[in-house]
N, CA, C and O atoms as a CHARMM CRD file, in Angstrom:
* protein
*
  384
    1    1 MET  N      6.09200 -20.01800  12.58700 PROA 1      0.00000
    2    1 MET  CA     5.59200 -19.28300  11.44200 PROA 1      0.00000
    3    1 MET  C      4.68400 -18.15700  11.91300 PROA 1      0.00000
    4    1 MET  O      3.74100 -18.38500  12.67100 PROA 1      0.00000
    5    2 ARG  N      4.97600 -16.93300  11.45700 PROA 2      0.00000
    6    2 ARG  CA     4.18600 -15.76800  11.82800 PROA 2      0.00000
    7    2 ARG  C      3.01000 -15.62700  10.87400 PROA 2      0.00000
    8    2 ARG  O      3.14200 -15.85300   9.67200 PROA 2      0.00000
    9    3 ASN  N      1.87400 -15.25600  11.41400 PROA 3      0.00000
   10    3 ASN  CA     0.70400 -15.01200  10.58100 PROA 3      0.00000
   11    3 ASN  C      0.19700 -13.60100  10.84800 PROA 3      0.00000
   12    3 ASN  O     -0.99100 -13.39000  11.08900 PROA 3      0.00000
   13    4 GLU  N      1.12300 -12.63000  10.80100 PROA 4      0.00000
   14    4 GLU  CA     0.77800 -11.25400  11.07900 PROA 4      0.00000
   15    4 GLU  C      0.13600 -10.59400   9.86900 PROA 4      0.00000
   16    4 GLU  O      0.54600 -10.82000   8.73000 PROA 4      0.00000
   17    5 GLU  N     -0.87000  -9.78000  10.13000 PROA 5      0.00000
   18    5 GLU  CA    -1.48300  -8.98400   9.07600 PROA 5      0.00000
   19    5 GLU  C     -1.31800  -7.52000   9.44300 PROA 5      0.00000
   20    5 GLU  O     -1.30600  -7.15900  10.62000 PROA 5      0.00000
   21    6 PHE  N     -1.19100  -6.68000   8.42100 PROA 6      0.00000
   22    6 PHE  CA    -0.91500  -5.27100   8.61700 PROA 6      0.00000
   23    6 PHE  C     -1.83100  -4.42700   7.74700 PROA 6      0.00000
   24    6 PHE  O     -2.24600  -4.84800   6.66700 PROA 6      0.00000
   25    7 THR  N     -2.13700  -3.24300   8.22600 PROA 7      0.00000
   26    7 THR  CA    -2.78900  -2.23000   7.41200 PROA 7      0.00000
   27    7 THR  C     -1.81600  -1.06700   7.33100 PROA 7      0.00000
   28    7 THR  O     -1.38700  -0.52700   8.35000 PROA 7      0.00000
   29    8 ILE  N     -1.47900  -0.69400   6.12100 PROA 8      0.00000
   30    8 ILE  CA    -0.49900   0.36400   5.87900 PROA 8      0.00000
   31    8 ILE  C     -1.19900   1.45900   5.09900 PROA 8      0.00000
   32    8 ILE  O     -1.84400   1.19100   4.08500 PROA 8      0.00000
   33    9 GLU  N     -1.07400   2.69000   5.56700 PROA 9      0.00000
   34    9 GLU  CA    -1.67100   3.81100   4.85200 PROA 9      0.00000
   35    9 GLU  C     -0.58400   4.81300   4.51000 PROA 9      0.00000
   36    9 GLU  O      0.24100   5.16500   5.35300 PROA 9      0.00000
   37   10 GLY  N     -0.59200   5.26600   3.27400 PROA 10     0.00000
   38   10 GLY  CA     0.37600   6.25800   2.85400 PROA 10     0.00000
   39   10 GLY  C      0.29400   6.49800   1.36200 PROA 10     0.00000
   40   10 GLY  O     -0.65300   6.08000   0.69400 PROA 10     0.00000
   41   11 ARG  N      1.30400   7.17900   0.85500 PROA 11     0.00000
   42   11 ARG  CA     1.34500   7.55100  -0.56000 PROA 11     0.00000
   43   11 ARG  C      2.31900   6.63600  -1.29300 PROA 11     0.00000
   44   11 ARG  O      3.41600   6.36800  -0.80400 PROA 11     0.00000
   45   12 ILE  N      1.91500   6.15700  -2.46800 PROA 12     0.00000
   46   12 ILE  CA     2.81800   5.34600  -3.29800 PROA 12     0.00000
   47   12 ILE  C      3.88500   6.27400  -3.86100 PROA 12     0.00000
   48   12 ILE  O      3.57300   7.23700  -4.56200 PROA 12     0.00000
   49   13 VAL  N      5.15500   5.97900  -3.55100 PROA 13     0.00000
   50   13 VAL  CA     6.24900   6.83500  -4.01500 PROA 13     0.00000
   51   13 VAL  C      7.07900   6.18500  -5.11500 PROA 13     0.00000
   52   13 VAL  O      7.80300   6.87400  -5.83300 PROA 13     0.00000
   53   14 SER  N      6.98100   4.86400  -5.25500 PROA 14     0.00000
   54   14 SER  CA     7.67300   4.20400  -6.36300 PROA 14     0.00000
   55   14 SER  C      7.04300   2.84300  -6.62800 PROA 14     0.00000
   56   14 SER  O      6.41500   2.24000  -5.75800 PROA 14     0.00000
   57   15 THR  N      7.23200   2.38100  -7.86200 PROA 15     0.00000
   58   15 THR  CA     6.73600   1.06000  -8.24500 PROA 15     0.00000
   59   15 THR  C      7.78200   0.34600  -9.08400 PROA 15     0.00000
   60   15 THR  O      8.54300   0.98300  -9.81400 PROA 15     0.00000
   61   16 GLN  N      7.81900  -0.94200  -8.98300 PROA 16     0.00000
   62   16 GLN  CA     8.60700  -1.80700  -9.85200 PROA 16     0.00000
   63   16 GLN  C      7.66600  -2.93500 -10.25800 PROA 16     0.00000
   64   16 GLN  O      7.60100  -3.97400  -9.60100 PROA 16     0.00000
   65   17 LEU  N      6.94000  -2.71300 -11.34900 PROA 17     0.00000
   66   17 LEU  CA     5.87800  -3.63300 -11.75800 PROA 17     0.00000
   67   17 LEU  C      6.07000  -4.08500 -13.19000 PROA 17     0.00000
   68   17 LEU  O      6.60000  -3.35000 -14.02300 PROA 17     0.00000
   69   18 ALA  N      5.63600  -5.29500 -13.46400 PROA 18     0.00000
   70   18 ALA  CA     5.67800  -5.83900 -14.81800 PROA 18     0.00000
   71   18 ALA  C      4.57300  -6.87100 -14.96000 PROA 18     0.00000
   72   18 ALA  O      4.04900  -7.37100 -13.96500 PROA 18     0.00000
   73   19 THR  N      4.21900  -7.18800 -16.20100 PROA 19     0.00000
   74   19 THR  CA     3.25400  -8.26600 -16.43800 PROA 19     0.00000
   75   19 THR  C      4.01500  -9.54200 -16.72400 PROA 19     0.00000
   76   19 THR  O      5.16800  -9.51900 -17.15300 PROA 19     0.00000
   77   20 PHE  N      3.35400 -10.64500 -16.47900 PROA 20     0.00000
   78   20 PHE  CA     3.97200 -11.94900 -16.66700 PROA 20     0.00000
   79   20 PHE  C      3.51700 -12.51900 -18.00300 PROA 20     0.00000
   80   20 PHE  O      2.33900 -12.82900 -18.18300 PROA 20     0.00000
   81   21 GLY  N      4.45500 -12.65700 -18.94300 PROA 21     0.00000
   82   21 GLY  CA     4.13600 -13.21300 -20.25300 PROA 21     0.00000
   83   21 GLY  C      3.08600 -12.39700 -20.96800 PROA 21     0.00000
   84   21 GLY  O      3.13400 -11.16700 -20.96000 PROA 21     0.00000
   85   22 ASP  N      2.12900 -13.08100 -21.59300 PROA 22     0.00000
   86   22 ASP  CA     1.06100 -12.41500 -22.34300 PROA 22     0.00000
   87   22 ASP  C     -0.17100 -12.13000 -21.48600 PROA 22     0.00000
   88   22 ASP  O     -1.21300 -11.73300 -22.01000 PROA 22     0.00000
   89   23 THR  N     -0.05800 -12.32800 -20.18500 PROA 23     0.00000
   90   23 THR  CA    -1.20700 -12.10800 -19.30400 PROA 23     0.00000
   91   23 THR  C     -1.26300 -10.65300 -18.86900 PROA 23     0.00000
   92   23 THR  O     -0.32300  -9.88800 -19.08600 PROA 23     0.00000
   93   24 ASP  N     -2.36200 -10.28700 -18.26200 PROA 24     0.00000
   94   24 ASP  CA    -2.50800  -8.95300 -17.69100 PROA 24     0.00000
   95   24 ASP  C     -2.22200  -8.95300 -16.19600 PROA 24     0.00000
   96   24 ASP  O     -2.50000  -7.97200 -15.50600 PROA 24     0.00000
   97   25 ILE  N     -1.67000 -10.04600 -15.69800 PROA 25     0.00000
   98   25 ILE  CA    -1.38200 -10.16400 -14.27000 PROA 25     0.00000
   99   25 ILE  C     -0.12200  -9.36400 -13.94900 PROA 25     0.00000
  100   25 ILE  O      0.92100  -9.53800 -14.57800 PROA 25     0.00000
  101   26 ILE  N     -0.24300  -8.48900 -12.95900 PROA 26     0.00000
  102   26 ILE  CA     0.88000  -7.63200 -12.57300 PROA 26     0.00000
  103   26 ILE  C      1.59900  -8.23100 -11.36500 PROA 26     0.00000
  104   26 ILE  O      0.97500  -8.67200 -10.40100 PROA 26     0.00000
  105   27 TYR  N      2.93100  -8.23200 -11.44700 PROA 27     0.00000
  106   27 TYR  CA     3.80000  -8.68100 -10.36500 PROA 27     0.00000
  107   27 TYR  C      4.81500  -7.59300 -10.07100 PROA 27     0.00000
  108   27 TYR  O      5.10800  -6.76800 -10.93700 PROA 27     0.00000
  109   28 GLY  N      5.34900  -7.58100  -8.87300 PROA 28     0.00000
  110   28 GLY  CA     6.41300  -6.64900  -8.53700 PROA 28     0.00000
  111   28 GLY  C      6.24600  -6.11400  -7.13600 PROA 28     0.00000
  112   28 GLY  O      5.84700  -6.83800  -6.22400 PROA 28     0.00000
  113   29 SER  N      6.55800  -4.82400  -6.96800 PROA 29     0.00000
  114   29 SER  CA     6.44200  -4.22000  -5.65200 PROA 29     0.00000
  115   29 SER  C      6.13200  -2.73100  -5.77400 PROA 29     0.00000
  116   29 SER  O      6.37700  -2.09000  -6.79600 PROA 29     0.00000
  117   30 ILE  N      5.57900  -2.21800  -4.67700 PROA 30     0.00000
  118   30 ILE  CA     5.35200  -0.78600  -4.55900 PROA 30     0.00000
  119   30 ILE  C      5.99300  -0.33700  -3.25000 PROA 30     0.00000
  120   30 ILE  O      6.13700  -1.12100  -2.31200 PROA 30     0.00000
  121   31 THR  N      6.37000   0.92600  -3.20500 PROA 31     0.00000
  122   31 THR  CA     6.90000   1.50400  -1.97800 PROA 31     0.00000
  123   31 THR  C      5.91900   2.55200  -1.49200 PROA 31     0.00000
  124   31 THR  O      5.52200   3.45000  -2.23300 PROA 31     0.00000
  125   32 ILE  N      5.53300   2.41800  -0.21800 PROA 32     0.00000
  126   32 ILE  CA     4.57900   3.32200   0.40600 PROA 32     0.00000
  127   32 ILE  C      5.33100   4.21900   1.38600 PROA 32     0.00000
  128   32 ILE  O      6.08800   3.74100   2.23100 PROA 32     0.00000
  129   33 GLU  N      5.11100   5.52200   1.25800 PROA 33     0.00000
  130   33 GLU  CA     5.67100   6.46600   2.22000 PROA 33     0.00000
  131   33 GLU  C      4.63400   6.64800   3.31500 PROA 33     0.00000
  132   33 GLU  O      3.57800   7.23700   3.08600 PROA 33     0.00000
  133   34 VAL  N      4.93700   6.13800   4.51500 PROA 34     0.00000
  134   34 VAL  CA     3.98700   6.22700   5.62000 PROA 34     0.00000
  135   34 VAL  C      4.25100   7.46200   6.47500 PROA 34     0.00000
  136   34 VAL  O      3.32500   8.00900   7.07300 PROA 34     0.00000
  137   35 THR  N      5.48400   7.89700   6.53900 PROA 35     0.00000
  138   35 THR  CA     5.87400   9.18400   7.12300 PROA 35     0.00000
  139   35 THR  C      6.99600   9.71400   6.25300 PROA 35     0.00000
  140   35 THR  O      7.46000   9.02300   5.34600 PROA 35     0.00000
  141   36 ARG  N      7.43200  10.91900   6.51800 PROA 36     0.00000
  142   36 ARG  CA     8.49700  11.49400   5.68800 PROA 36     0.00000
  143   36 ARG  C      9.77400  10.66500   5.70200 PROA 36     0.00000
  144   36 ARG  O     10.50700  10.62700   4.71400 PROA 36     0.00000
  145   37 ASN  N     10.03300  10.01200   6.80700 PROA 37     0.00000
  146   37 ASN  CA    11.27700   9.26100   6.93600 PROA 37     0.00000
  147   37 ASN  C     11.08300   7.74700   6.93700 PROA 37     0.00000
  148   37 ASN  O     12.03700   7.00300   7.16700 PROA 37     0.00000
  149   38 GLU  N      9.86500   7.28500   6.68500 PROA 38     0.00000
  150   38 GLU  CA     9.61400   5.84400   6.72700 PROA 38     0.00000
  151   38 GLU  C      8.92700   5.38500   5.44900 PROA 38     0.00000
  152   38 GLU  O      7.87700   5.89900   5.06300 PROA 38     0.00000
  153   39 HSD  N      9.54900   4.40600   4.80500 PROA 39     0.00000
  154   39 HSD  CA     9.01000   3.81100   3.58000 PROA 39     0.00000
  155   39 HSD  C      8.87700   2.31100   3.79000 PROA 39     0.00000
  156   39 HSD  O      9.71400   1.68400   4.43900 PROA 39     0.00000
  157   40 VAL  N      7.80800   1.74400   3.22800 PROA 40     0.00000
  158   40 VAL  CA     7.55000   0.31200   3.36900 PROA 40     0.00000
  159   40 VAL  C      7.39100  -0.27600   1.97000 PROA 40     0.00000
  160   40 VAL  O      6.60300   0.22200   1.16600 PROA 40     0.00000
  161   41 ASP  N      8.14800  -1.34300   1.68400 PROA 41     0.00000
  162   41 ASP  CA     8.02600  -2.05800   0.41400 PROA 41     0.00000
  163   41 ASP  C      7.00300  -3.17200   0.56800 PROA 41     0.00000
  164   41 ASP  O      7.00800  -3.90700   1.55500 PROA 41     0.00000
  165   42 VAL  N      6.12200  -3.28400  -0.43000 PROA 42     0.00000
  166   42 VAL  CA     5.06500  -4.28800  -0.39800 PROA 42     0.00000
  167   42 VAL  C      5.05400  -5.01500  -1.73500 PROA 42     0.00000
  168   42 VAL  O      5.05800  -4.38700  -2.79400 PROA 42     0.00000
  169   43 LYS  N      5.03900  -6.34600  -1.67800 PROA 43     0.00000
  170   43 LYS  CA     5.01500  -7.18600  -2.88300 PROA 43     0.00000
  171   43 LYS  C      3.60900  -7.22800  -3.46600 PROA 43     0.00000
  172   43 LYS  O      2.62300  -7.32200  -2.73500 PROA 43     0.00000
  173   44 ILE  N      3.53100  -7.15700  -4.78900 PROA 44     0.00000
  174   44 ILE  CA     2.26700  -7.28200  -5.52300 PROA 44     0.00000
  175   44 ILE  C      2.34600  -8.57700  -6.31900 PROA 44     0.00000
  176   44 ILE  O      3.34300  -8.82500  -6.99800 PROA 44     0.00000
  177   45 ASP  N      1.30000  -9.41200  -6.24600 PROA 45     0.00000
  178   45 ASP  CA     1.30500 -10.65200  -7.03100 PROA 45     0.00000
  179   45 ASP  C     -0.07300 -10.91600  -7.62500 PROA 45     0.00000
  180   45 ASP  O     -0.94700 -10.05100  -7.58700 PROA 45     0.00000
  181   46 SER  N     -0.26100 -12.08700  -8.16200 PROA 46     0.00000
  182   46 SER  CA    -1.50400 -12.40300  -8.87200 PROA 46     0.00000
  183   46 SER  C     -2.72800 -12.42600  -7.95100 PROA 46     0.00000
  184   46 SER  O     -3.85900 -12.34100  -8.43100 PROA 46     0.00000
  185   47 TYR  N     -2.51700 -12.53900  -6.64000 PROA 47     0.00000
  186   47 TYR  CA    -3.63600 -12.58700  -5.70000 PROA 47     0.00000
  187   47 TYR  C     -3.97700 -11.22000  -5.12400 PROA 47     0.00000
  188   47 TYR  O     -4.90300 -11.10600  -4.32100 PROA 47     0.00000
  189   48 THR  N     -3.25100 -10.18800  -5.51600 PROA 48     0.00000
  190   48 THR  CA    -3.49000  -8.85300  -4.98600 PROA 48     0.00000
  191   48 THR  C     -4.65000  -8.18600  -5.72400 PROA 48     0.00000
  192   48 THR  O     -4.64600  -8.08600  -6.95100 PROA 48     0.00000
  193   49 TYR  N     -5.63500  -7.73500  -4.96300 PROA 49     0.00000
  194   49 TYR  CA    -6.71200  -6.91500  -5.52100 PROA 49     0.00000
  195   49 TYR  C     -6.26800  -5.46500  -5.36000 PROA 49     0.00000
  196   49 TYR  O     -5.80300  -5.07600  -4.28800 PROA 49     0.00000
  197   50 TYR  N     -6.40600  -4.66900  -6.40700 PROA 50     0.00000
  198   50 TYR  CA    -6.00900  -3.27100  -6.29300 PROA 50     0.00000
  199   50 TYR  C     -6.94800  -2.36500  -7.07800 PROA 50     0.00000
  200   50 TYR  O     -7.46600  -2.72300  -8.13600 PROA 50     0.00000
  201   51 GLU  N     -7.14500  -1.17600  -6.51500 PROA 51     0.00000
  202   51 GLU  CA    -7.90700  -0.13400  -7.20800 PROA 51     0.00000
  203   51 GLU  C     -6.95500   0.72100  -8.03900 PROA 51     0.00000
  204   51 GLU  O     -7.32800   1.21900  -9.10100 PROA 51     0.00000
  205   52 SER  N     -5.73900   0.88900  -7.55900 PROA 52     0.00000
  206   52 SER  CA    -4.72600   1.65000  -8.28600 PROA 52     0.00000
  207   52 SER  C     -3.34700   1.31500  -7.73800 PROA 52     0.00000
  208   52 SER  O     -3.18600   1.05000  -6.54600 PROA 52     0.00000
  209   53 LEU  N     -2.36500   1.32900  -8.61400 PROA 53     0.00000
  210   53 LEU  CA    -0.96900   1.15800  -8.22600 PROA 53     0.00000
  211   53 LEU  C     -0.13100   2.33800  -8.72800 PROA 53     0.00000
  212   53 LEU  O      1.08500   2.22600  -8.87900 PROA 53     0.00000
  213   54 ASP  N     -0.78800   3.45500  -8.98000 PROA 54     0.00000
  214   54 ASP  CA    -0.12200   4.62100  -9.55800 PROA 54     0.00000
  215   54 ASP  C      0.65500   5.41700  -8.51500 PROA 54     0.00000
  216   54 ASP  O      0.17800   5.63800  -7.40200 PROA 54     0.00000
  217   55 VAL  N      1.85800   5.84400  -8.89100 PROA 55     0.00000
  218   55 VAL  CA     2.67700   6.69500  -8.03400 PROA 55     0.00000
  219   55 VAL  C      1.91200   7.98000  -7.73600 PROA 55     0.00000
  220   55 VAL  O      1.30200   8.57500  -8.62400 PROA 55     0.00000
  221   56 GLY  N      1.95500   8.39400  -6.47400 PROA 56     0.00000
  222   56 GLY  CA     1.28900   9.61600  -6.04300 PROA 56     0.00000
  223   56 GLY  C     -0.04400   9.38100  -5.37900 PROA 56     0.00000
  224   56 GLY  O     -0.52100  10.24700  -4.64500 PROA 56     0.00000
  225   57 ASN  N     -0.66200   8.23700  -5.61000 PROA 57     0.00000
  226   57 ASN  CA    -1.96600   7.95400  -4.99300 PROA 57     0.00000
  227   57 ASN  C     -1.80800   7.64500  -3.51000 PROA 57     0.00000
  228   57 ASN  O     -0.85600   6.98500  -3.09200 PROA 57     0.00000
  229   58 HSD  N     -2.76400   8.13600  -2.72500 PROA 58     0.00000
  230   58 HSD  CA    -2.82500   7.83400  -1.30100 PROA 58     0.00000
  231   58 HSD  C     -3.65100   6.55400  -1.16800 PROA 58     0.00000
  232   58 HSD  O     -4.79500   6.49700  -1.61900 PROA 58     0.00000
  233   59 VAL  N     -3.06500   5.53200  -0.54700 PROA 59     0.00000
  234   59 VAL  CA    -3.70900   4.21700  -0.50100 PROA 59     0.00000
  235   59 VAL  C     -3.71600   3.63700   0.90800 PROA 59     0.00000
  236   59 VAL  O     -2.95800   4.05100   1.78500 PROA 59     0.00000
  237   60 VAL  N     -4.60200   2.66400   1.08700 PROA 60     0.00000
  238   60 VAL  CA    -4.62700   1.82200   2.27800 PROA 60     0.00000
  239   60 VAL  C     -4.34100   0.40500   1.78600 PROA 60     0.00000
  240   60 VAL  O     -5.02500  -0.10200   0.89700 PROA 60     0.00000
  241   61 VAL  N     -3.32600  -0.23000   2.37100 PROA 61     0.00000
  242   61 VAL  CA    -2.88900  -1.55500   1.93100 PROA 61     0.00000
  243   61 VAL  C     -3.11100  -2.55200   3.05400 PROA 61     0.00000
  244   61 VAL  O     -2.63600  -2.35000   4.17200 PROA 61     0.00000
  245   62 ASP  N     -3.83000  -3.62800   2.76200 PROA 62     0.00000
  246   62 ASP  CA    -3.93900  -4.76500   3.67500 PROA 62     0.00000
  247   62 ASP  C     -2.89000  -5.75800   3.22900 PROA 62     0.00000
  248   62 ASP  O     -2.90700  -6.21500   2.08600 PROA 62     0.00000
  249   63 ALA  N     -1.96000  -6.10100   4.13900 PROA 63     0.00000
  250   63 ALA  CA    -0.83700  -6.96100   3.77200 PROA 63     0.00000
  251   63 ALA  C     -0.59100  -7.99600   4.85500 PROA 63     0.00000
  252   63 ALA  O     -1.06800  -7.87500   5.98300 PROA 63     0.00000
  253   64 ALA  N      0.16900  -9.02200   4.47800 PROA 64     0.00000
  254   64 ALA  CA     0.56400 -10.07700   5.41700 PROA 64     0.00000
  255   64 ALA  C      2.00200 -10.47400   5.11400 PROA 64     0.00000
  256   64 ALA  O      2.49800 -10.25600   4.00800 PROA 64     0.00000
  257   65 ARG  N      2.65400 -11.04800   6.08700 PROA 65     0.00000
  258   65 ARG  CA     4.01900 -11.54400   5.89300 PROA 65     0.00000
  259   65 ARG  C      3.99900 -12.78400   5.00700 PROA 65     0.00000
  260   65 ARG  O      3.07700 -13.59600   5.08500 PROA 65     0.00000
  261   66 LEU  N      5.00900 -12.92300   4.17400 PROA 66     0.00000
  262   66 LEU  CA     5.15600 -14.08900   3.30600 PROA 66     0.00000
  263   66 LEU  C      5.84900 -15.18500   4.10200 PROA 66     0.00000
  264   66 LEU  O      7.06300 -15.14700   4.30400 PROA 66     0.00000
  265   67 GLY  N      5.06700 -16.16100   4.55300 PROA 67     0.00000
  266   67 GLY  CA     5.62900 -17.26200   5.34100 PROA 67     0.00000
  267   67 GLY  C      6.33800 -16.75600   6.57400 PROA 67     0.00000
  268   67 GLY  O      5.77500 -15.96700   7.33400 PROA 67     0.00000
  269   68 SER  N      7.56700 -17.19600   6.78400 PROA 68     0.00000
  270   68 SER  CA     8.33400 -16.77500   7.94900 PROA 68     0.00000
  271   68 SER  C      9.34200 -15.68100   7.59700 PROA 68     0.00000
  272   68 SER  O     10.28500 -15.44100   8.35200 PROA 68     0.00000
  273   69 THR  N      9.14700 -15.01400   6.45100 PROA 69     0.00000
  274   69 THR  CA    10.06000 -13.95700   6.02300 PROA 69     0.00000
  275   69 THR  C      9.58200 -12.59500   6.51900 PROA 69     0.00000
  276   69 THR  O      8.52900 -12.48700   7.14800 PROA 69     0.00000
  277   70 ASP  N     10.35400 -11.57300   6.23200 PROA 70     0.00000
  278   70 ASP  CA     9.95300 -10.20400   6.54000 PROA 70     0.00000
  279   70 ASP  C      9.33800  -9.51200   5.33300 PROA 70     0.00000
  280   70 ASP  O      9.11500  -8.30200   5.36200 PROA 70     0.00000
  281   71 ILE  N      9.06100 -10.26300   4.27400 PROA 71     0.00000
  282   71 ILE  CA     8.47700  -9.70900   3.05000 PROA 71     0.00000
  283   71 ILE  C      6.97600  -9.52700   3.25400 PROA 71     0.00000
  284   71 ILE  O      6.27500 -10.45200   3.66500 PROA 71     0.00000
  285   72 LEU  N      6.49200  -8.31100   2.95800 PROA 72     0.00000
  286   72 LEU  CA     5.06000  -8.03200   3.04100 PROA 72     0.00000
  287   72 LEU  C      4.42400  -8.22400   1.67000 PROA 72     0.00000
  288   72 LEU  O      4.92400  -7.71500   0.66700 PROA 72     0.00000
  289   73 VAL  N      3.31700  -8.96300   1.63400 PROA 73     0.00000
  290   73 VAL  CA     2.57100  -9.19100   0.39700 PROA 73     0.00000
  291   73 VAL  C      1.21500  -8.51500   0.53000 PROA 73     0.00000
  292   73 VAL  O      0.49200  -8.73400   1.50300 PROA 73     0.00000
  293   74 ALA  N      0.87600  -7.69000  -0.45900 PROA 74     0.00000
  294   74 ALA  CA    -0.40200  -6.97300  -0.42900 PROA 74     0.00000
  295   74 ALA  C     -1.54600  -7.91200  -0.76800 PROA 74     0.00000
  296   74 ALA  O     -1.49000  -8.64300  -1.75700 PROA 74     0.00000
  297   75 LYS  N     -2.58000  -7.88800   0.05400 PROA 75     0.00000
  298   75 LYS  CA    -3.81900  -8.59100  -0.26100 PROA 75     0.00000
  299   75 LYS  C     -4.74200  -7.65200  -1.02400 PROA 75     0.00000
  300   75 LYS  O     -5.36800  -8.03600  -2.01200 PROA 75     0.00000
  301   76 ARG  N     -4.81600  -6.38000  -0.53200 PROA 76     0.00000
  302   76 ARG  CA    -5.64100  -5.36400  -1.17400 PROA 76     0.00000
  303   76 ARG  C     -4.91400  -4.02900  -1.13200 PROA 76     0.00000
  304   76 ARG  O     -4.26000  -3.68800  -0.14700 PROA 76     0.00000
  305   77 VAL  N     -5.04400  -3.28100  -2.22300 PROA 77     0.00000
  306   77 VAL  CA    -4.54700  -1.90600  -2.29200 PROA 77     0.00000
  307   77 VAL  C     -5.75200  -1.05300  -2.68500 PROA 77     0.00000
  308   77 VAL  O     -6.20600  -1.09100  -3.82900 PROA 77     0.00000
  309   78 LEU  N     -6.25900  -0.29200  -1.73100 PROA 78     0.00000
  310   78 LEU  CA    -7.45900   0.50800  -1.94800 PROA 78     0.00000
  311   78 LEU  C     -7.10700   1.98600  -1.89000 PROA 78     0.00000
  312   78 LEU  O     -6.25800   2.39700  -1.10000 PROA 78     0.00000
  313   79 LEU  N     -7.76000   2.78200  -2.72600 PROA 79     0.00000
  314   79 LEU  CA    -7.57200   4.22900  -2.66100 PROA 79     0.00000
  315   79 LEU  C     -8.10700   4.72300  -1.32800 PROA 79     0.00000
  316   79 LEU  O     -9.20500   4.34900  -0.91800 PROA 79     0.00000
  317   80 ALA  N     -7.33300   5.55900  -0.65200 PROA 80     0.00000
  318   80 ALA  CA    -7.74600   6.09200   0.64400 PROA 80     0.00000
  319   80 ALA  C     -8.77000   7.18800   0.43000 PROA 80     0.00000
  320   80 ALA  O     -8.68500   7.94200  -0.54000 PROA 80     0.00000
  321   81 PRO  N     -9.73900   7.28200   1.33100 PROA 81     0.00000
  322   81 PRO  CA   -10.71200   8.36500   1.20700 PROA 81     0.00000
  323   81 PRO  C    -10.01200   9.69900   1.38800 PROA 81     0.00000
  324   81 PRO  O     -9.10000   9.82700   2.20500 PROA 81     0.00000
  325   82 ILE  N    -10.44300  10.69000   0.62400 PROA 82     0.00000
  326   82 ILE  CA    -9.85200  12.01700   0.70100 PROA 82     0.00000
  327   82 ILE  C    -10.66600  12.83400   1.68300 PROA 82     0.00000
  328   82 ILE  O    -11.87800  12.98600   1.53600 PROA 82     0.00000
  329   83 LEU  N     -9.97500  13.36200   2.69500 PROA 83     0.00000
  330   83 LEU  CA   -10.64200  14.19800   3.68700 PROA 83     0.00000
  331   83 LEU  C    -10.69500  15.62100   3.18600 PROA 83     0.00000
  332   83 LEU  O     -9.74200  16.11700   2.58500 PROA 83     0.00000
  333   84 ASP  N    -11.80700  16.27100   3.43400 PROA 84     0.00000
  334   84 ASP  CA   -11.95100  17.68400   3.09000 PROA 84     0.00000
  335   84 ASP  C    -11.30400  18.49100   4.20000 PROA 84     0.00000
  336   84 ASP  O    -11.88500  18.65200   5.27400 PROA 84     0.00000
  337   85 SER  N    -10.09500  19.00400   3.94700 PROA 85     0.00000
  338   85 SER  CA    -9.34200  19.69900   4.98000 PROA 85     0.00000
  339   85 SER  C    -10.03800  20.96100   5.46000 PROA 85     0.00000
  340   85 SER  O     -9.75400  21.43400   6.56000 PROA 85     0.00000
  341   86 GLY  N    -10.94100  21.51800   4.66600 PROA 86     0.00000
  342   86 GLY  CA   -11.65800  22.70900   5.07100 PROA 86     0.00000
  343   86 GLY  C    -12.73100  22.44000   6.10700 PROA 86     0.00000
  344   86 GLY  O    -13.19300  23.37100   6.76600 PROA 86     0.00000
  345   87 SER  N    -13.14000  21.18600   6.26900 PROA 87     0.00000
  346   87 SER  CA   -14.24100  20.88200   7.18300 PROA 87     0.00000
  347   87 SER  C    -13.76200  20.41000   8.55000 PROA 87     0.00000
  348   87 SER  O    -14.57800  20.17800   9.44300 PROA 87     0.00000
  349   88 VAL  N    -12.45500  20.26600   8.72500 PROA 88     0.00000
  350   88 VAL  CA   -11.93100  19.76600  10.00600 PROA 88     0.00000
  351   88 VAL  C    -10.89100  20.75400  10.49300 PROA 88     0.00000
  352   88 VAL  O    -10.00700  21.15200   9.73400 PROA 88     0.00000
  353   89 GLY  N    -10.98700  21.15300  11.75500 PROA 89     0.00000
  354   89 GLY  CA   -10.01700  22.07300  12.32600 PROA 89     0.00000
  355   89 GLY  C     -8.68000  21.42100  12.54900 PROA 89     0.00000
  356   89 GLY  O     -8.59400  20.19600  12.63200 PROA 89     0.00000
  357   90 GLU  N     -7.62200  22.22100  12.65000 PROA 90     0.00000
  358   90 GLU  CA    -6.27500  21.67600  12.85700 PROA 90     0.00000
  359   90 GLU  C     -6.18900  20.89900  14.15700 PROA 90     0.00000
  360   90 GLU  O     -5.46700  19.90400  14.23400 PROA 90     0.00000
  361   91 GLU  N     -6.91700  21.33700  15.18600 PROA 91     0.00000
  362   91 GLU  CA    -6.86800  20.65000  16.47300 PROA 91     0.00000
  363   91 GLU  C     -7.36500  19.20900  16.34200 PROA 91     0.00000
  364   91 GLU  O     -6.78200  18.28900  16.91400 PROA 91     0.00000
  365   92 ALA  N     -8.45300  19.02400  15.57800 PROA 92     0.00000
  366   92 ALA  CA    -9.03100  17.68300  15.40200 PROA 92     0.00000
  367   92 ALA  C     -8.07900  16.79300  14.63200 PROA 92     0.00000
  368   92 ALA  O     -7.95000  15.60900  14.94400 PROA 92     0.00000
  369   93 VAL  N     -7.41200  17.34100  13.63200 PROA 93     0.00000
  370   93 VAL  CA    -6.47400  16.54500  12.83600 PROA 93     0.00000
  371   93 VAL  C     -5.28000  16.15000  13.68100 PROA 93     0.00000
  372   93 VAL  O     -4.81300  15.01500  13.58700 PROA 93     0.00000
  373   94 ALA  N     -4.77300  17.05500  14.50500 PROA 94     0.00000
  374   94 ALA  CA    -3.59500  16.79500  15.31900 PROA 94     0.00000
  375   94 ALA  C     -3.86200  15.74600  16.38800 PROA 94     0.00000
  376   94 ALA  O     -2.93800  15.03900  16.79000 PROA 94     0.00000
  377   95 THR  N     -5.09600  15.62500  16.85700 PROA 95     0.00000
  378   95 THR  CA    -5.38500  14.68800  17.92800 PROA 95     0.00000
  379   95 THR  C     -5.98800  13.38100  17.44600 PROA 95     0.00000
  380   95 THR  O     -6.21200  12.47900  18.25300 PROA 95     0.00000
  381   96 SER  N     -6.26200  13.24900  16.13000 PROA 96     0.00000
  382   96 SER  CA    -6.87700  12.02200  15.63700 PROA 96     0.00000
  383   96 SER  C     -5.88400  10.90300  15.59500 PROA 96     0.00000
  384   96 SER  O     -6.22800   9.78700  15.20400 PROA 96     0.00000
């Protein structure tokens, strides 16, 4: 059994979310674009803490594998800090 944990940073590009019955608990999945050609699907369940699940938001996701599967389950979905692009030179961004 793998107990891997991951931190994924990127932009939410799609969601498939619904509430369960009459509760406000959200279940489903979000897709994070980590690079232009790489997307990662992450499961959202009743144990996921989130600041936002809106498409277009830049987020940092703490996730873990579901048992011995390849399914990633989000523990936390936090809004990523926005960097002021005017205060950092291109050289610093390219080498970070």
